[in-house]
N, CA and C of each residue as an Amber inpcrd file, in Angstrom:
protein
   558
   9.2010000  30.8850000 -11.5000000   8.8970000  31.5670000 -10.2550000
   9.9960000  32.6190000 -10.0340000   9.5700000  33.8300000  -9.7030000
  10.5750000  34.8750000  -9.5480000  11.3310000  34.7300000  -8.2240000
  12.4180000  35.4580000  -8.1150000  13.3250000  35.3440000  -6.9720000
  12.6590000  35.7810000  -5.6650000  11.8390000  36.8290000  -5.7150000
  11.1630000  37.3150000  -4.5150000  10.2290000  36.2610000  -3.9400000
   9.4630000  35.6060000  -4.8140000   8.5330000  34.5720000  -4.3570000
   9.2860000  33.3830000  -3.7500000  10.4150000  33.0080000  -4.3560000
  11.2240000  31.9150000  -3.8170000  11.7580000  32.2540000  -2.4300000
  12.1940000  33.4950000  -2.2430000  12.7020000  33.9200000  -0.9360000
  11.6080000  33.9180000   0.1220000  10.4020000  34.3340000  -0.2520000
   9.2820000  34.3350000   0.6870000   8.9430000  32.9000000   1.1010000
   8.8910000  31.9880000   0.1270000   8.5970000  30.5750000   0.4300000
   9.6900000  29.9970000   1.3200000  10.9560000  30.3320000   1.0430000
  12.0580000  29.8290000   1.8580000  11.9590000  30.3430000   3.2970000
  11.5870000  31.6200000   3.4810000  11.4230000  32.1810000   4.8170000
  10.2850000  31.5030000   5.5610000   9.1760000  31.2450000   4.8590000
   8.0310000  30.5650000   5.4830000   8.4260000  29.1620000   5.9090000
   9.1620000  28.4420000   5.0540000   9.5990000  27.0850000   5.3870000
  10.5590000  27.0900000   6.5800000  11.4550000  28.0820000   6.6500000
  12.3680000  28.1690000   7.7880000  11.6240000  28.4900000   9.0710000
  10.6630000  29.3920000   8.9940000   9.8420000  29.7240000  10.1570000
   9.0650000  28.4920000  10.6220000   8.5080000  27.7770000   9.6580000
   7.7780000  26.5560000   9.9820000   8.6990000  25.5600000  10.6830000
   9.8880000  25.3750000  10.1480000  10.8340000  24.4180000  10.7270000
  11.1810000  24.7880000  12.1600000  11.3850000  26.0770000  12.4210000
  11.7090000  26.5130000  13.7860000  10.5560000  26.2370000  14.7470000
   9.3490000  26.5270000  14.3160000   8.1850000  26.3600000  15.1980000
   7.8860000  24.8890000  15.4480000   7.8560000  24.0780000  14.3930000
   7.4540000  22.6700000  14.5500000   8.4740000  21.8960000  15.3680000
   9.7560000  22.1890000  15.2340000  10.7500000  21.4470000  16.0150000
  10.7320000  21.8500000  17.4850000  10.2180000  23.0350000  17.8060000
  10.0430000  23.4140000  19.2150000   8.8510000  22.7110000  19.8310000
   7.7810000  22.5460000  19.0340000   6.5700000  21.8960000  19.5470000
   6.7650000  20.3910000  19.6450000   7.2600000  19.8040000  18.5750000
   7.4770000  18.3560000  18.5280000   8.9300000  18.1190000  18.1210000
   9.8240000  17.9120000  19.0910000  11.2600000  17.8400000  18.7790000
  11.7150000  16.5470000  18.1110000  10.8610000  15.5400000  18.0230000
  11.3080000  14.2530000  17.4780000  10.8870000  14.0630000  16.0250000
  10.7890000  15.1370000  15.2590000  10.4540000  15.0200000  13.8440000
  11.6840000  15.3490000  13.0140000  11.6880000  14.8510000  11.7970000
  12.7840000  15.0850000  10.8680000  12.2100000  15.8370000   9.6760000
  12.7660000  16.9980000   9.3470000  12.2650000  17.8010000   8.2370000
  13.1050000  17.5680000   6.9990000  12.4310000  17.5040000   5.8480000
  13.1110000  17.3850000   4.5680000  12.4620000  18.3530000   3.6100000
  13.2440000  18.9910000   2.7710000  12.7050000  19.9000000   1.7750000
  12.9720000  19.3300000   0.3970000  11.9120000  18.8790000  -0.2470000
  12.0100000  18.4320000  -1.6400000  11.0570000  19.3290000  -2.4230000
  10.1590000  18.7530000  -3.1880000   9.1720000  19.5630000  -3.8900000
   8.1410000  20.1330000  -2.9150000   7.8890000  19.4080000  -1.8430000
   6.9630000  19.8190000  -0.7920000   7.6900000  19.6290000   0.5330000
   7.4640000  20.5120000   1.4810000   8.0570000  20.3510000   2.7990000
   7.5480000  19.0460000   3.4030000   8.4600000  18.2110000   3.8580000
   8.0910000  16.8990000   4.3870000   8.5380000  16.7510000   5.8290000
   7.6830000  16.0880000   6.6030000   8.0120000  15.7520000   7.9830000
   8.0140000  14.2410000   8.0920000   9.0710000  13.6820000   8.6590000
   9.1210000  12.2500000   8.9340000   9.0070000  12.0950000  10.4410000
   8.0250000  11.3110000  10.8720000   7.8130000  11.1610000  12.3140000
   7.5620000   9.6980000  12.6560000   7.6150000   9.4000000  13.9260000
   7.3510000   8.0460000  14.4160000   5.8420000   7.8250000  14.4780000
   5.3940000   6.5840000  14.3200000   3.9470000   6.3030000  14.3110000
   3.2210000   6.7120000  15.5930000   3.8950000   6.6440000  16.7380000
   3.2100000   6.9250000  17.9980000   2.9010000   8.4090000  18.2120000
   3.5150000   9.3150000  17.4340000   3.2130000  10.7370000  17.6210000
   2.3980000  11.3300000  16.4690000   1.8880000  10.4860000  15.5860000
   1.1800000  11.0020000  14.4090000  -0.0650000  11.7950000  14.7970000
  -0.8210000  11.3560000  15.7910000  -2.0330000  12.0900000  16.1720000
  -1.6850000  13.4360000  16.7970000  -0.6570000  13.4770000  17.6160000
  -0.2290000  14.7410000  18.2200000   0.2190000  15.7230000  17.1420000
   1.0010000  15.2290000  16.1870000   1.4890000  16.0760000  15.1080000
   0.3380000  16.5990000  14.2560000  -0.6040000  15.7390000  13.9440000
  -1.7540000  16.1640000  13.1240000  -2.5990000  17.2120000  13.8520000
  -2.7760000  17.0420000  15.1440000  -3.5210000  18.0440000  15.9230000
  -2.8200000  19.4020000  15.9020000  -1.5090000  19.3930000  16.0550000
  -0.7440000  20.6430000  16.0270000  -0.8290000  21.2880000  14.6450000
  -0.6430000  20.4980000  13.5930000  -0.6750000  21.0530000  12.2400000
  -2.0510000  21.6020000  11.8800000  -3.0990000  20.9700000  12.3550000
  -4.4520000  21.4200000  12.0180000  -4.8920000  22.6140000  12.8650000
  -4.6600000  22.5710000  14.1620000  -5.2540000  23.5500000  15.0640000
  -4.3700000  24.7340000  15.4240000  -3.0860000  24.6570000  15.1460000
  -2.1910000  25.7630000  15.4770000  -2.4600000  26.9410000  14.5430000
  -2.5110000  28.1470000  15.1030000  -2.7490000  29.3310000  14.2720000
  -1.5690000  29.6200000  13.3550000  -0.3930000  29.0650000  13.6630000
   0.7780000  29.2760000  12.8220000   0.7780000  28.4030000  11.5740000
   0.0050000  27.3140000  11.5740000   0.0350000  26.3780000  10.4580000
  -1.3040000  26.3140000   9.7210000  -2.3520000  25.9270000  10.4080000
  -3.7090000  25.8190000   9.8680000  -3.8120000  24.8950000   8.6550000
  -3.2000000  23.7070000   8.7630000  -3.3550000  22.6840000   7.7320000
  -4.6650000  21.9550000   8.0060000  -5.7610000  22.5490000   7.6010000
  -7.0840000  22.0520000   7.9470000  -7.6440000  21.0560000   6.9350000
  -6.9450000  20.8470000   5.8410000  -7.4510000  19.9760000   4.7810000
  -6.4940000  18.7980000   4.5530000  -6.9800000  17.6000000   4.8200000
  -6.2340000  16.3840000   4.4710000  -6.5920000  16.0470000   3.0310000
  -5.6640000  16.2600000   2.1230000  -5.9730000  16.0510000   0.7080000
  -5.8160000  14.6050000   0.2710000  -4.8930000  13.8740000   0.9240000
  -4.6530000  12.5110000   0.4670000  -3.8630000  11.7400000   1.5120000
  -4.0380000  10.4410000   1.4950000  -3.2340000   9.4980000   2.2760000
  -2.8560000   8.3600000   1.3540000  -1.6620000   7.8460000   1.5100000
  -1.2390000   6.7360000   0.6610000  -0.3540000   5.7890000   1.4390000
  -0.4780000   4.5090000   1.1390000   0.3930000   3.4960000   1.7020000
   1.5450000   3.2430000   0.7460000   2.6790000   2.8470000   1.3060000
   3.8720000   2.5680000   0.5040000   4.5110000   1.2930000   1.0610000
   4.9870000   0.4360000   0.1770000   5.6500000  -0.7990000   0.5910000
   7.0900000  -0.7850000   0.0950000   8.0310000  -0.7270000   1.0380000
   9.4550000  -0.8420000   0.7350000   9.8680000  -2.2340000   1.1910000
   9.7950000  -3.2070000   0.3360000   9.9330000  -4.6100000   0.7250000
  11.2950000  -4.9290000   1.3190000  12.3470000  -4.2250000   0.9520000
  13.6810000  -4.5650000   1.4170000  14.1510000  -3.7420000   2.6210000
  13.3340000  -2.8460000   3.1380000  13.7210000  -2.0240000   4.2880000
  13.3100000  -2.6750000   5.6040000  13.9740000  -2.2740000   6.6970000
  13.5730000  -2.7460000   8.0210000  12.1830000  -2.2360000   8.3680000
  11.9570000  -0.9540000   8.1360000  10.6150000  -0.3880000   8.2810000
   9.9460000  -0.5310000   6.9270000   9.3160000  -1.6530000   6.7190000
   8.8440000  -2.0270000   5.3950000   7.7440000  -1.1240000   4.8620000
   6.8000000  -0.7560000   5.7130000   5.6280000  -0.0130000   5.2660000
   5.7220000   1.4520000   5.6720000   5.0270000   2.3010000   4.9380000
   4.9630000   3.7220000   5.2510000   3.5880000   4.2470000   4.8910000
   3.1900000   5.2910000   5.5810000   1.9610000   6.0000000   5.2400000
   2.3320000   7.4600000   5.0490000   1.8590000   8.0210000   3.9440000
   2.1200000   9.4170000   3.6200000   0.8130000  10.1980000   3.7120000
   0.8290000  11.2830000   4.4790000  -0.3280000  12.1640000   4.6360000
  -0.0070000  13.4760000   3.9340000  -0.8700000  13.9390000   3.0580000
  -0.6790000  15.2140000   2.3780000  -1.7080000  16.2050000   2.8920000
  -1.2200000  17.3250000   3.4330000  -2.0860000  18.3290000   4.0420000
  -1.9730000  19.6530000   3.2850000  -3.0430000  20.4460000   3.3710000
  -3.0910000  21.7370000   2.7100000  -3.5510000  22.7990000   3.6980000
  -2.8450000  23.9090000   3.7120000  -3.2770000  25.0810000   4.4690000
  -3.8180000  26.0910000   3.4580000  -5.1240000  26.2320000   3.4230000
  -5.7350000  27.1720000   2.4920000  -5.3830000  28.6010000   2.8990000
  -5.3350000  28.8380000   4.1810000  -5.0310000  30.1840000   4.7060000
  -3.6680000  30.6760000   4.2350000  -2.6430000  29.8220000   4.2840000
  -1.2890000  30.2280000   3.9160000  -0.8570000  29.7190000   2.5390000
  -1.7370000  29.0180000   1.8550000  -1.4400000  28.4530000   0.5390000
  -0.1510000  27.6280000   0.5810000  -0.0940000  26.6990000   1.5410000
   1.0750000  25.8430000   1.7320000   0.6440000  24.3810000   1.7650000
   1.5190000  23.5220000   1.3330000   1.2940000  22.0790000   1.4100000
   2.4030000  21.4690000   2.2460000   2.0540000  20.3450000   2.8740000
   3.0460000  19.6220000   3.6660000   2.7560000  18.1350000   3.5510000
   3.8160000  17.3490000   3.5850000   3.6880000  15.8910000   3.5590000
   4.2330000  15.3520000   4.8790000   3.4540000  14.5080000   5.5250000
   3.8820000  13.8550000   6.7620000   4.0090000  12.3700000   6.4500000
   5.1780000  11.8170000   6.6910000   5.4360000  10.4050000   6.3920000
   5.8270000   9.7010000   7.6810000   5.2610000   8.5350000   7.8780000
   5.6370000   7.7070000   9.0210000   5.9500000   6.3060000   8.5240000
   7.0330000   5.7340000   9.0370000   7.4740000   4.4000000   8.6510000
   7.1600000   3.4230000   9.7680000   6.7640000   2.1980000   9.4080000
   6.4740000   1.1770000  10.4010000   6.7340000  -0.1980000   9.8080000
   6.9390000  -1.1670000  10.6930000   7.1300000  -2.5280000  10.1960000
   5.7660000  -3.2160000  10.0910000   5.7650000  -4.4550000   9.6680000
   4.5090000  -5.1690000   9.3920000   3.6420000  -5.3840000  10.6290000
   4.2340000  -5.4520000  11.8030000   3.4910000  -5.7550000  13.0160000
   3.0600000  -4.5160000  13.7930000   3.5630000  -3.3520000  13.4420000
   3.1970000  -2.1270000  14.1470000   1.8120000  -1.6530000  13.7230000
   1.1430000  -0.9570000  14.6290000  -0.1490000  -0.3520000  14.3130000
   0.0200000   1.1570000  14.2920000  -0.8410000   1.8040000  13.5680000
  -0.8060000   3.2420000  13.4220000  -2.0810000   3.8220000  14.0150000
  -1.9950000   4.8460000  14.8440000  -3.2150000   5.4420000  15.3950000
  -4.0630000   6.0680000  14.2830000  -5.3530000   5.9030000  14.3830000
  -6.2690000   6.4750000  13.4030000  -6.3940000   7.9790000  13.6340000
  -6.5360000   8.7180000  12.5510000  -6.7330000  10.1630000  12.6750000
  -8.1560000  10.5610000  12.2660000  -9.0910000   9.6160000  12.3210000
 -10.4660000   9.9150000  11.9160000 -11.1310000  10.9480000  12.8220000
 -10.7010000  11.0540000  14.0610000 -11.2740000  12.0680000  14.9550000
 -10.7280000  13.4610000  14.6370000  -9.5950000  13.5360000  13.9660000
  -8.9910000  14.8170000  13.6030000  -9.4480000  15.2500000  12.2110000
  -9.3560000  14.3270000  11.2490000  -9.8050000  14.5640000   9.8800000
 -10.8390000  13.4960000   9.5340000 -12.0950000  13.8770000   9.4120000
 -13.1540000  12.8990000   9.1510000 -12.9780000  12.1990000   7.8110000
 -12.3910000  12.8840000   6.8310000 -12.2200000  12.3000000   5.5020000
 -11.2180000  11.1470000   5.4940000 -10.4510000  10.9950000   6.5550000
  -9.4560000   9.9170000   6.5890000 -10.0880000   8.5390000   6.7780000
 -11.3740000   8.4880000   7.0950000 -12.0680000   7.2180000   7.3110000
 -11.9050000   6.2800000   6.1130000 -12.3020000   6.7230000   4.9320000
 -12.2230000   5.8850000   3.7380000 -10.7870000   5.6660000   3.3110000
  -9.9410000   6.6650000   3.4840000  -8.5380000   6.5220000   3.0810000
  -7.8190000   5.4810000   3.9310000  -8.0910000   5.4740000   5.2290000
  -7.4870000   4.4670000   6.1110000  -8.0210000   3.0740000   5.7890000
  -9.3020000   2.9820000   5.4630000  -9.8570000   1.6760000   5.0760000
  -9.1910000   1.1570000   3.8070000  -8.9410000   2.0320000   2.8570000
  -8.2820000   1.6370000   1.6110000  -6.8610000   1.1480000   1.8750000
  -6.1310000   1.8620000   2.7160000  -4.7520000   1.4640000   3.0480000
  -4.7500000   0.1410000   3.8040000  -5.7080000  -0.0540000   4.7010000
  -5.8250000  -1.3260000   5.4160000  -6.0910000  -2.4640000   4.4270000
  -7.0080000  -2.2540000   3.5130000  -7.3990000  -3.2870000   2.5660000
  -6.2580000  -3.6560000   1.6280000  -5.5450000  -2.6720000   1.1060000
  -4.5510000  -2.9340000   0.0750000  -3.1500000  -3.2060000   0.6020000
  -2.8110000  -2.6710000   1.7940000  -1.4620000  -2.8540000   2.3430000
  -1.4280000  -3.6270000   3.6570000  -2.5530000  -3.7210000   4.3620000
  -2.5850000  -4.4340000   5.6270000  -2.0660000  -3.6220000   6.7990000
  -2.0240000  -2.3130000   6.6800000  -1.5980000  -1.4520000   7.7880000
  -2.8040000  -1.2400000   8.6960000  -2.6820000  -1.6650000   9.9510000
  -3.8050000  -1.6020000  10.8830000  -3.8490000  -0.2350000  11.5610000
  -5.0330000   0.3740000  11.5880000  -5.2300000   1.6740000  12.2180000
  -5.9820000   1.4860000  13.5260000  -5.3020000   1.7800000  14.6160000
  -5.8610000   1.6320000  15.9550000  -6.9620000   2.6700000  16.1830000
  -8.0780000   2.2460000  16.7690000  -9.2280000   3.0980000  17.0920000
  -9.9890000   3.5900000  15.8660000  -9.8500000   2.8920000  14.7470000
 -10.6480000   3.2520000  13.5710000 -12.0820000   2.7660000  13.7910000
 -13.0900000   3.5790000  13.4870000 -14.4720000   3.1940000  13.8010000
 -15.0250000   2.0390000  12.9680000 -14.5190000   1.8110000  11.7570000
 -15.0990000   0.7850000  10.8930000 -14.0380000   0.2580000   9.9320000
 -13.0360000  -0.4330000  10.4540000 -11.9260000  -0.9100000   9.6300000
 -12.3010000  -2.2470000   8.9990000 -12.7590000  -2.1890000   7.7610000
 -13.0820000  -3.3970000   7.0090000 -12.7270000  -3.1740000   5.5470000
 -12.7740000  -4.2350000   4.7890000 -12.3720000  -4.1550000   3.3800000
 -13.2710000  -3.1860000   2.6210000 -12.6680000  -2.5120000   1.6460000
 -13.4100000  -1.5100000   0.8940000 -13.2940000  -1.7320000  -0.6170000
 -12.1840000  -2.2920000  -1.0880000 -11.9740000  -2.4920000  -2.5190000
 -11.9270000  -3.9580000  -2.9300000 -11.6990000  -4.8490000  -1.9900000
 -11.6630000  -6.2790000  -2.3000000 -12.8360000  -6.9660000  -1.6120000
 -13.1060000  -8.2040000  -1.9860000 -14.2020000  -8.9640000  -1.3830000
 -13.9160000  -9.2400000   0.0880000 -14.9820000  -9.5030000   0.8370000
 -14.8380000  -9.7580000   2.2690000 -14.0390000 -11.0280000   2.5430000
 -14.1340000 -12.0280000   1.6770000 -13.3910000 -13.2700000   1.8700000
 -11.9900000 -13.2300000   1.2880000 -11.5820000 -12.1180000   0.7470000
 -10.2750000 -11.9870000   0.0980000  -9.1630000 -12.1580000   1.1240000
  -8.1450000 -12.9180000   0.7710000  -7.0110000 -13.1390000   1.6740000
  -5.8000000 -12.3890000   1.1560000  -5.1260000 -11.7020000   2.0570000
  -3.9180000 -10.9690000   1.6930000  -4.2000000  -9.5080000   1.4030000
  -3.1560000  -8.8350000   0.9780000  -3.2260000  -7.4090000   0.6910000
  -2.5380000  -7.1880000  -0.6590000  -3.2970000  -6.9070000  -1.7150000
  -2.7790000  -6.9870000  -3.0830000  -1.7210000  -5.9600000  -3.4870000
  -1.5470000  -4.8540000  -2.7790000  -0.5160000  -3.9000000  -3.1830000
   0.8160000  -4.0990000  -2.4690000   0.8930000  -5.1210000  -1.6460000
   2.1970000  -5.4660000  -1.0730000   3.0440000  -6.1220000  -2.1550000
   4.3150000  -5.8570000  -2.1160000   5.1840000  -6.3340000  -3.1860000
   5.4610000  -7.8300000  -3.1320000   5.1030000  -8.4870000  -2.0230000
   5.3010000  -9.9380000  -1.9520000   4.0010000 -10.6980000  -2.2290000
   2.9840000 -10.0210000  -2.7230000   1.7060000 -10.6660000  -3.0200000
   1.8820000 -11.5890000  -4.2180000   1.4140000 -12.8370000  -4.1330000
   1.6220000 -13.7910000  -5.2400000   0.8230000 -13.4090000  -6.4850000
   1.3980000 -13.6850000  -7.6560000   0.7490000 -13.3330000  -8.9090000
   0.0490000 -14.5040000  -9.5810000   0.1270000 -15.6840000  -9.0030000
  -0.5680000 -16.8230000  -9.5970000  -1.0070000 -17.7900000  -8.5090000
  -1.8710000 -18.7270000  -8.8890000  -2.3390000 -19.7040000  -7.9290000
  -3.7590000 -19.4430000  -7.4570000  -4.4480000 -18.4680000  -8.0440000
  -5.8120000 -18.1550000  -7.6560000  -6.7850000 -18.7120000  -8.6850000
  -8.0220000 -18.9020000  -8.2600000  -9.0620000 -19.3750000  -9.1550000
 -10.0480000 -18.2590000  -9.4460000 -10.4520000 -18.1670000 -10.7120000
 -11.4540000 -17.1970000 -11.1310000 -12.7540000 -17.9630000 -11.3830000
 -13.8160000 -17.4880000 -10.7980000 -15.1240000 -18.0820000 -11.0280000
 -15.9090000 -17.1420000 -11.9320000 -16.3920000 -17.6670000 -13.0680000
 -17.1350000 -16.8310000 -14.0150000 -18.1370000 -17.6580000 -14.7900000
 -19.0310000 -16.9740000 -15.4460000 -20.0230000 -17.6480000 -16.2790000
 -19.4550000 -17.8000000 -17.6760000 -19.5370000 -19.0060000 -18.2350000
 -19.0600000 -19.2750000 -19.5820000 -20.2530000 -19.4360000 -20.5130000
 -20.2880000 -18.6200000 -21.5540000 -21.3690000 -18.7300000 -22.5290000
 -21.1910000 -19.9640000 -23.4090000 -19.9450000 -20.4180000 -23.5710000
 -19.6760000 -21.6110000 -24.3730000 -20.1900000 -22.8500000 -23.6360000
 -19.8500000 -22.9800000 -22.3470000 -20.2660000 -24.1290000 -21.5530000
 -21.6610000 -23.9510000 -20.9670000 -22.1990000 -22.7340000 -21.0780000
 -23.5100000 -22.3780000 -20.5320000 -23.6160000 -22.7430000 -19.0530000
 -22.6250000 -22.2960000 -18.3030000 -22.6150000 -22.5460000 -16.8730000
 -21.4600000 -21.8280000 -16.1940000 -21.4040000 -21.9630000 -14.8850000
 -20.3440000 -21.3410000 -14.1010000 -19.1300000 -22.2570000 -14.1040000
 -17.9540000 -21.6880000 -14.3950000 -16.7230000 -22.4830000 -14.4240000
 -15.6770000 -21.8150000 -13.5360000 -14.6820000 -22.6080000 -13.1370000
 -13.5470000 -22.0980000 -12.3770000 -12.2830000 -22.3650000 -13.1690000
 -11.4640000 -21.3130000 -13.3130000 -10.2150000 -21.4400000 -14.0430000
  -9.0700000 -20.9340000 -13.1860000  -7.8870000 -21.5120000 -13.4220000
  -6.6940000 -21.0380000 -12.7390000  -6.3450000 -19.6640000 -13.2840000
  -6.0890000 -18.7320000 -12.3830000  -5.8470000 -17.3450000 -12.7640000
  -4.3770000 -17.0080000 -12.5510000  -3.7940000 -16.2840000 -13.4870000
  -2.4180000 -15.8340000 -13.3590000  -2.3640000 -14.3680000 -13.7670000
  -1.8610000 -13.5080000 -12.8660000  -1.7190000 -12.0880000 -13.1660000
  -0.4180000 -11.8800000 -13.9170000  -0.4150000 -10.9280000 -14.8200000
   0.8350000 -10.6100000 -15.5130000   1.6230000  -9.6200000 -14.6660000
   2.9090000  -9.6330000 -14.8150000   3.7610000  -8.7280000 -14.0550000
   3.9900000  -7.4180000 -14.7850000   3.2800000  -7.1870000 -15.8550000
   3.4260000  -5.9540000 -16.5990000   4.3470000  -6.1160000 -17.8000000
   5.0840000  -7.2080000 -17.8690000   5.9610000  -7.4400000 -18.9960000
   5.1970000  -8.2060000 -20.0590000   5.0740000  -7.6090000 -21.2270000
   4.3290000  -8.2550000 -22.3120000   5.2980000  -8.6760000 -23.3940000
   5.0280000  -9.8290000 -23.9520000   5.8540000 -10.3060000 -25.0490000
   5.3950000  -9.6370000 -26.3330000   6.3380000  -9.3380000 -27.1900000
   6.0160000  -8.7410000 -28.4580000   5.4070000  -9.8030000 -29.3660000
   4.1680000  -9.6150000 -29.8580000   3.5300000 -10.6480000 -30.6840000
   4.1020000 -10.7260000 -32.0880000   4.9720000  -9.8030000 -32.4890000
   5.4870000  -9.7910000 -33.8500000   6.8750000 -10.3390000 -33.9280000
């Protein structure tokens, strides 16, 4: 990337930082590969409305949402929102940290595509989204207990029910997940 383009991006990021901190003073800005905003869970809807509807930003596209589990932190869970401004060709990441008992306001009224993404995060991490229209499991069975992408999820002690062609019937076996470490067979 040439020097002129880097200077233009730096000026845009500085302008953005000045504007967003005037509108919402309780955010923390970080510049890594993508401009990042760290905010508290209770202001996420206000921040998303400003980022989407402000003529200075126009982040009208929610490209992705992801849950994160930091098992050893006080704020154990996090949700990362990735937004795109097609008008200004800019990306931004909004991250909010919360503990296991906190709820996060749903942004389905702001970004309709967040419906399935919030359901996925609820199913896999157990992060509850307040005012979500249909918060139910999406990737695991309805009777499934727990949230499998949490780092404290047990790896053994479950039963697998399957059809056995040898026994010509349905059998149940004790199931154990591997932790990714494989023994060398040689």
